[in-house]
C-alpha positions in Angstrom: -2.4 -0.9 30.5 -0.8 -2.7 27.6 -3.1 -2.4 24.3 -2.3 -4.0 21.1 -1.8 -2.4 17.7 -4.0 -3.2 15.2 -2.9 -4.0 11.8 -4.7 -2.6 8.4 -2.9 -4.0 5.2 -4.1 -4.7 1.4 -4.7 -8.3 0.4 -4.0 -8.1 -3.3 -1.7 -6.2 -5.5 -2.3 -2.8 -4.0 -5.0 -0.1 -4.6 -7.3 -1.9 -2.3 -8.8 1.2 -0.5 -6.4 1.2 2.3 -6.2 5.0 2.6 -9.9 5.5 2.8 -10.5 2.9 5.3 -7.7 4.6 7.4 -9.3 7.6 7.6 -12.7 6.1 8.3 -11.3 4.0 11.2 -9.1 6.8 12.5 -11.6 8.3 15.2 -11.3 4.7 16.7 -7.4 5.3 17.6 -4.8 7.6 19.0 -2.1 7.0 16.5 -1.6 5.8 13.0 1.5 4.6 12.1 2.8 3.8 8.6 5.3 0.7 8.9 6.7 0.2 5.1 6.8 1.4 1.5 7.6 5.1 0.4 6.3 7.6 -2.2 5.4 4.6 -4.1 2.2 4.1 -2.2 -0.8 6.3 -3.2 -3.5 6.5 -0.6 -6.4 8.3 -1.6 -9.1 9.6 0.8 -12.4 11.5 -0.3 -14.7 13.5 1.7 -16.6 17.0 1.8 -16.4 17.0 -2.2 -12.8 16.7 -2.2 -10.2 14.2 -3.2 -6.9 13.8 -1.1 -3.8 11.5 -2.1 -1.2 10.8 0.1 2.0 9.1 -0.4 3.9 8.9 2.6 2.1 10.6 5.4 -0.3 8.5 7.1 -3.9 8.7 6.4 -5.0 9.6 9.8 -3.3 13.2 9.3 -6.9 15.1 8.8 -8.1 13.9 12.5 -7.3 16.6 14.9 -6.9 14.1 17.9 -4.5 11.9 16.1 -0.9 11.4 16.1 0.6 10.3 12.7 4.1 8.4 12.8 6.0 7.4 10.1 8.0 4.3 10.9 11.3 3.1 10.6 10.5 0.6 7.6 9.5 3.4 5.4 11.9 4.9 2.8 11.5 8.8 2.8 11.7 11.0 -0.3 12.6 14.4 1.2 11.2 16.2 -2.1 8.0 14.2 -2.1 7.7 14.6 1.6 8.0 18.3 1.4 5.3 18.6 -1.7 3.1 16.3 0.4 3.3 18.7 3.7 3.0 21.8 1.5 -0.4 20.5 -0.1 -1.5 19.7 3.4 -0.6 23.1 4.8 -2.4 24.6 1.9 -5.6 23.1 2.9 -5.1 24.5 6.5 -3.7 20.9 7.8 -1.7 21.6 10.9 0.4 18.4 9.6 3.5 19.5 11.4 2.0 19.2 14.7 0.4 15.7 13.9 3.2 14.3 12.3 6.5 12.1 13.5 9.1 10.6 11.8 11.4 7.7 12.7 14.9 8.4 13.4 15.6 4.9 11.7 13.8 5.6 8.4 16.0 5.3 5.5 16.3 8.4 3.2 15.9 8.3 -0.9 18.4 10.3 -2.4 18.2 11.8 -5.9 20.4 9.1 -7.4 18.4 6.0 -6.2 15.7 7.5 -8.6 18.3 7.7 -11.1 19.5 4.0 -10.6 15.8 3.0 -10.5 15.1 4.3 -14.0 18.4 2.9 -15.5 17.8 -0.6 -13.9 14.0 -0.5 -15.0 15.3 0.6 -19.0 18.0 -2.1 -18.8 15.3 -5.0 -18.3 13.8 -4.3 -21.6 10.4 -6.7 -22.0 11.2 -8.4 -18.6 10.7 -4.9 -16.8 8.9 -5.4 -13.3 6.6 -2.3 -13.7 8.6 0.0 -10.9 7.2 3.4 -10.1 10.8 4.8 -10.7 10.7 6.4 -7.1 13.7 4.9 -5.5 12.3 2.6 -3.5 14.2 -0.5 -5.0 17.7 1.1 -4.8 16.9 2.7 -1.2 16.0 -0.6 0.1 19.0 -2.1 -1.4 21.3 0.4 0.3 19.6 -0.2 3.3 20.3 -3.9 3.2 23.7 -3.5 1.8 24.4 -1.2 5.1 25.3 1.8 3.1 22.3 3.5 3.3 21.4 6.9 4.5 18.7 7.5 7.8 16.7 10.4 8.7 18.8 10.8 11.9 21.9 11.2 9.8 20.4 14.5 8.3 20.9 15.9 11.9 24.6 14.8 11.8 27.5 17.3 11.0 29.2 14.9 8.6 25.6 14.6 6.9 27.0 16.2 3.4 30.1 14.1 3.4 28.3 10.8 3.8 25.6 11.9 1.0 28.3 12.6 -1.4 29.9 9.2 -1.0 26.8 7.6 -1.3 26.2 9.6 -4.6 29.7 8.6 -5.9 28.9 5.0 -5.0 25.6 5.2 -7.2 27.4 7.2 -9.9 29.9 4.4 -10.5 27.2 2.1 -10.5 25.2 4.0 -13.4 28.2 3.6 -15.6 27.2 0.0 -15.9 23.7 1.1 -17.5 25.3 3.4 -20.0 23.9 1.3 -22.9 20.3 2.0 -21.6 20.7 5.2 -19.7 22.7 8.4 -20.1 22.9 10.5 -16.9 21.9 14.1 -17.6 24.5 16.3 -15.2 21.6 19.5 -15.4 18.8 17.3 -14.1 20.8 15.8 -11.5 21.8 19.2 -10.0 18.1 20.3 -10.3 16.8 17.1 -8.2 19.8 17.7 -5.7 18.9 21.4 -5.0 15.3 19.9 -4.7 16.4 17.4 -2.7 18.4 19.6 -0.2 15.6 21.7 0.2 13.5 19.0 1.5 16.0 17.7 3.9 16.2 21.4 5.2 12.1 21.0 5.7 12.6 17.1 7.4 15.0 18.8 10.2 12.3 21.0 11.0 9.9 18.5 12.0 9.6 16.5 15.1 11.8 13.3 14.5 11.7 10.5 17.3 13.2 7.0 18.3 9.8 5.5 16.9 10.1 2.1 18.6 10.6 3.7 22.1 7.6 5.9 21.4 5.4 3.4 20.2 6.2 1.0 23.0 5.6 3.7 25.6 2.5 4.4 24.0 1.1 1.2 24.1 1.9 0.6 28.0 0.1 3.9 28.5 -3.1 2.8 26.9 -2.7 4.3 23.6 -4.7 3.0 20.5 -2.9 2.3 17.4 -3.5 1.5 14.0 -0.7 0.6 11.8 -0.9 1.2 8.2 0.2 -0.6 5.2 1.3 0.1 1.9 0.9 -1.7 -1.6 -0.6 -4.9 -0.8 0.4 -8.4 0.3 0.8 -10.0 -3.2 3.6 -7.5 -3.9 5.5 -8.6 -0.6 9.2 -9.1 -1.3 8.9 -12.5 0.2 5.5 -14.0 -0.5 4.3 -12.0 -3.2 4.6 -12.9 -6.8 8.2 -12.6 -7.4 10.2 -11.0 -9.1 6.9 -8.7 -9.8 7.0 -7.3 -6.3 7.8 -4.4 -4.3 10.9 -4.1 -2.1 9.7 -4.7 1.3 7.6 -6.7 3.7 3.9 -5.8 3.0 2.5 -8.3 5.3 1.5 -8.4 8.6 4.9 -9.3 10.1 6.2 -6.3 8.2 4.5 -4.1 11.1 6.7 -5.8 13.6 9.8 -5.0 11.9 8.5 -1.6 10.6 7.7 -0.3 13.8 9.3 -2.2 16.5 6.8 -3.7 17.7 6.8 -7.5 19.2 4.5 -10.1 17.5 2.7 -10.6 21.1 1.7 -6.8 20.6 -0.3 -7.4 17.4 -4.2 -6.9 18.2 -6.8 -7.1 15.0 -5.3 -7.8 11.5 -7.6 -6.1 9.3 -7.5 -7.2 5.3 -8.9 -5.0 2.6 -9.8 -6.3 -0.7 -11.9 -5.1 -4.0 -14.8 -7.0 -4.7 -12.8 -7.8 -8.0 -9.0 -7.9 -8.5 -6.6 -5.0 -10.4 -3.3 -5.1 -10.7 -0.5 -1.9 -12.1 2.4 -2.9 -14.0 3.7 -6.1 -15.0 3.5 -9.8 -13.7 0.9 -12.7 -13.5 -2.5 -11.9 -13.2 -4.7 -15.5 -13.4 -8.0 -13.6 -13.8 -7.3 -10.7 -15.7 -10.0 -9.7 -18.3 -8.6 -8.5 -21.5 -11.9 -7.7 -22.7 -15.1 -5.5 -22.5 -16.0 -6.6 -19.1 -12.4 -5.9 -18.1 -12.8 -2.4 -19.7 -16.2 -1.8 -18.0 -14.4 -3.0 -14.5 -11.5 -0.3 -15.2 -13.9 2.4 -16.4 -16.6 2.5 -13.2 -14.0 1.8 -10.8 -11.6 4.6 -12.4 -8.9 2.3 -11.9 -6.0 4.2 -12.9 -2.9 4.7 -10.3 -3.0 7.3 -8.0 0.6 7.7 -8.2 1.5 6.9 -11.1 -1.9 7.6 -12.9 -1.4 4.0 -15.1 -4.4 2.2 -16.1 -4.9 -0.9 -13.9 -5.4 -4.4 -15.2 -9.0 -5.6 -13.9 -10.4 -9.1 -13.9 -12.7 -11.0 -11.0 -11.8 -12.2 -7.6 -9.0 -14.5 -6.8 -10.0 -16.9 -4.1 -6.5 -19.0 -4.1 -4.7 -15.7 -3.9 -7.1 -14.5 -1.3 -6.7 -17.4 1.2 -3.2 -17.3 0.5 -3.1 -13.6 1.7 -5.2 -14.3 4.8 -3.3 -17.2 5.6 0.6 -15.3 5.6 -1.3 -12.5 7.2 -3.6 -14.0 9.9 -6.2 -12.1 9.0 -9.1 -11.7 11.8 -11.3 -9.4 9.3 -12.4 -8.4 6.1 -13.2 -5.2 4.6 -15.0 -5.4 1.1 -14.3 -2.4 -1.1 -15.8 -1.1 -4.5 -18.8 -3.4 -4.3 -20.6 -0.6 -6.2 -18.3 -1.4 -9.5 -19.9 -4.6 -9.9 -23.1 -3.3 -9.7 -23.2 -3.2 -13.7 -23.0 -7.0 -14.0 -25.7 -9.6 -14.2 -23.2 -12.1 -13.4 -20.3 -12.1 -11.1 -17.3 -14.5 -11.7 -15.4 -16.1 -8.9 -12.3 -17.8 -9.1 -12.1 -20.8 -6.9 -9.3 -22.8 -8.0 -6.5 -23.3 -10.6 -6.0 -25.5 -13.1 -2.0 -26.7 -13.5 0.0 -29.2 -15.3 -0.4 -31.1 -12.1 -4.2 -30.8 -11.6 -6.7 -28.6 -9.9 -5.5 -26.8 -6.7 -7.2 -24.0 -4.4 -3.4 -23.1 -3.2 -1.1 -20.6 -4.6 1.3 -22.3 -6.8 5.2 -21.2 -6.3 5.0 -19.3 -9.7 1.9 -18.6 -11.0 3.5 -17.3 -14.2 5.5 -20.3 -14.7 3.1 -23.2 -14.0 0.7 -21.0 -16.6 -2.4 -21.3 -14.2 -6.0 -21.6 -15.5 -8.7 -20.4 -13.3 -11.6 -21.9 -12.6 -15.0 -20.2 -12.1 -18.0 -20.3 -10.1 -20.8 -17.6 -11.2 -22.9 -15.9 -8.9 -26.0 -13.8 -9.4 -25.2 -10.1 -9.4 -27.3 -7.2 -8.3 -27.4 -4.6 -10.7 -28.6 -1.9 -8.2 -27.0 1.3 -7.4 -25.6 1.0 -3.9 -24.2 4.1 -3.6 -26.7 5.7 -1.6 -27.1 2.9 0.6 -25.7 3.2 4.4 -26.9 0.2 6.5 -26.5 -3.6 5.8 -30.3 -4.3 5.6 -30.2 -1.5 2.5 -27.8 -4.1 0.4 -29.5 -6.3 -2.3 -29.8 -10.0 -1.3 -27.5 -11.0 -4.3 -24.6 -8.5 -2.9 -25.3 -10.3 0.9 -25.2 -13.8 -0.6 -21.9 -12.8 -2.5 -20.3 -11.8 0.9 -21.6 -14.6 2.7 -20.1 -16.7 -0.1 -16.9 -15.2 0.4 -16.8 -15.1 4.0 -17.4 -19.2 3.9 -14.7 -19.4 1.1 -12.1 -17.5 3.2 -13.4 -18.1 6.7 -12.8 -14.7 8.0 -16.0 -12.5 8.8 -16.6 -9.3 6.4 -17.2 -6.9 8.7 -17.4 -3.8 6.1 -18.5 -3.3 2.8 -17.4 -0.1 1.0 -20.3 1.6 -1.5 -18.4 4.2 -2.9 -15.3 6.6 -2.5 -16.6 8.9 -0.2 -15.9 8.2 3.8 -19.4 8.2 4.4 -20.2 5.4 1.6 -19.0 2.7 4.2 -21.3 -0.2 5.6 -20.7 -1.3 9.1 -22.1 -4.9 8.9 -20.9 -5.9 12.5 -18.7 -4.9 15.4 -15.5 -3.9 13.2 -12.5 -3.8 15.8 -13.3 -4.0 19.3 
């Protein structure tokens, strides 16, 4: 039997609620596989009154029957990874029994983090809003063919290879001396923690993930590929240069796990009922007023990895249509509908005004072209949704909003989330075969 891999990913600038939905959908799958990103991700899950934040480990880790795979497209910081495992073990989660790591995943070393910090400092006002986790420098070494991979941690010459990479980075850091001062004591502490994390990884189950996942497909296993960040942060298709360093779109699951395009099944796109963004970069529908502040407060819009306040605004359909197109989205999941319950009117950006005229498409550079959003107003619902569990419970105004978005995006919305807990999830129609 040859199954297909379903893909779940974000359609906006990240923070859409992927962690919660992976957790909700995990009972339908045998394997949950992360395919890109690194500890810059912050996937939040909430159940039984407890909040859990995962950075690298797939969001299916709390389910006993599921294998969780960290794919080759992920970059792994052994320090963050060790802390994440320790936190799960402290909660009696047998993480080591449920977790596999790709031999081809790349490793974030301490000097990657220093380079990230120095590079961002050098940009001044033009900084891109990096999480300073070493993600970008790690992917740069990957494409520059200098990187260390998880499989290298097991080799006898690992220490020499690590030292060579470190010396290369220290040489690069000299070019940032005007913006960054190397603290030798800090680096020594970082290296000690790093080597401790490396020892922990060596005790885990390391696999040739592309062989593992394709054999699992052949044997009939059901697999969900879990993305990090969001489509509008994709290195190729996002709002460049204010993007992450990997392919966050559906195609990234193929290269990040080693699956062929014809092995992709459902593509599940997650979006908020409004829009948020962390860090720098263009944001046409951003609300720098009391409405935006209310969204931030009610939605608790603060980064689960960085703690930074998220910028908030109305939903952006040109960007959403673009994300649905490049991902081939087959079904949509709408998050945080409950946050909009405070508004009597909901604004929807349907088009952009540009110097060339009005367009429904996403321009090459939405910052340089100074796009102005064109809005349409819909009636708000002003009803507390958090206790609702069935589609028929939803107010007519919210159902109308869902139908409006379905028509505009030409993709069905199969799930509506009405709160952070896994139980606060309404299945509107058949979600995933």
